[in-house]
C-alpha positions as CSV (number, residue, x, y, z in Angstrom):
1,D,0.0,0.0,0.0
2,R,1.3,3.4,-1.0
3,V,0.0,6.9,-0.3
4,I,1.3,10.0,-2.0
5,I,0.2,13.4,-0.9
6,T,1.0,16.5,-3.0
7,M,-0.2,19.8,-1.5
8,E,0.3,23.3,-3.0
9,E,-1.9,25.0,-0.4
10,P,-4.0,23.9,2.6
11,V,-7.6,23.2,1.8
12,E,-10.5,22.9,4.3
13,L,-13.7,21.6,2.7
14,T,-16.7,19.6,3.9
15,F,-18.4,16.9,1.8
16,A,-21.4,14.7,2.2
17,L,-20.1,11.3,3.4
18,R,-23.0,9.4,1.8
19,Y,-21.8,10.4,-1.7
20,L,-18.2,9.6,-1.0
21,N,-19.3,6.2,0.3
22,M,-21.1,5.6,-3.1
23,F,-17.9,6.6,-5.0
24,A,-15.9,4.2,-2.9
25,K,-17.9,1.3,-4.4
26,A,-15.8,1.7,-7.5
27,T,-12.6,0.8,-5.6
28,P,-12.5,-2.9,-6.8
29,L,-12.2,-1.6,-10.4
30,S,-8.8,0.1,-9.9
31,E,-5.5,-0.3,-8.2
32,T,-5.2,3.4,-7.6
33,V,-7.5,6.3,-6.7
34,T,-6.7,10.0,-7.0
35,L,-8.5,12.7,-4.9
36,S,-8.0,16.2,-6.2
37,M,-9.2,19.2,-4.2
38,S,-9.0,23.0,-4.6
39,P,-10.7,25.8,-2.6
40,G,-14.2,26.4,-3.8
41,I,-14.5,23.7,-6.5
42,P,-15.7,20.1,-6.5
43,V,-13.5,17.3,-5.3
44,V,-12.6,14.9,-8.1
45,V,-12.3,11.2,-7.3
46,E,-10.6,9.3,-10.1
47,Y,-10.1,5.6,-10.6
48,A,-7.7,4.6,-13.3
49,I,-9.1,1.5,-15.1
50,G,-6.1,-0.1,-16.9
51,D,-6.1,0.4,-20.7
52,M,-9.8,1.3,-20.7
53,G,-9.4,4.8,-19.3
54,Y,-10.7,6.1,-16.0
55,M,-13.9,6.7,-14.0
56,R,-14.3,10.2,-12.4
57,F,-16.8,11.4,-9.8
58,Y,-17.3,15.0,-8.9
59,L,-18.7,16.2,-5.6
60,A,-19.4,19.9,-4.7
61,P,-18.5,20.9,-1.1
62,K,-21.2,21.5,1.4
63,V,-22.2,25.2,1.5
64,E,-21.9,26.6,5.0
65,E,-24.7,29.0,5.8
66,D,-23.9,32.3,7.5
67,D,-26.0,33.0,10.6
């Protein structure tokens, strides 16, 4: 098992766990998963699927309401 983290700037976002759990069901299709995050844009969950290409999921961060 290998984990590589590349960070250009700190990111603090909140996502709905129910959708991330759904995305995780694609894990058996790939040996690697890439999570890409940037401030204010959706997280990208990408599974490389051999010579066939890839499967990508996008999830927008939760919007925090101002009181």
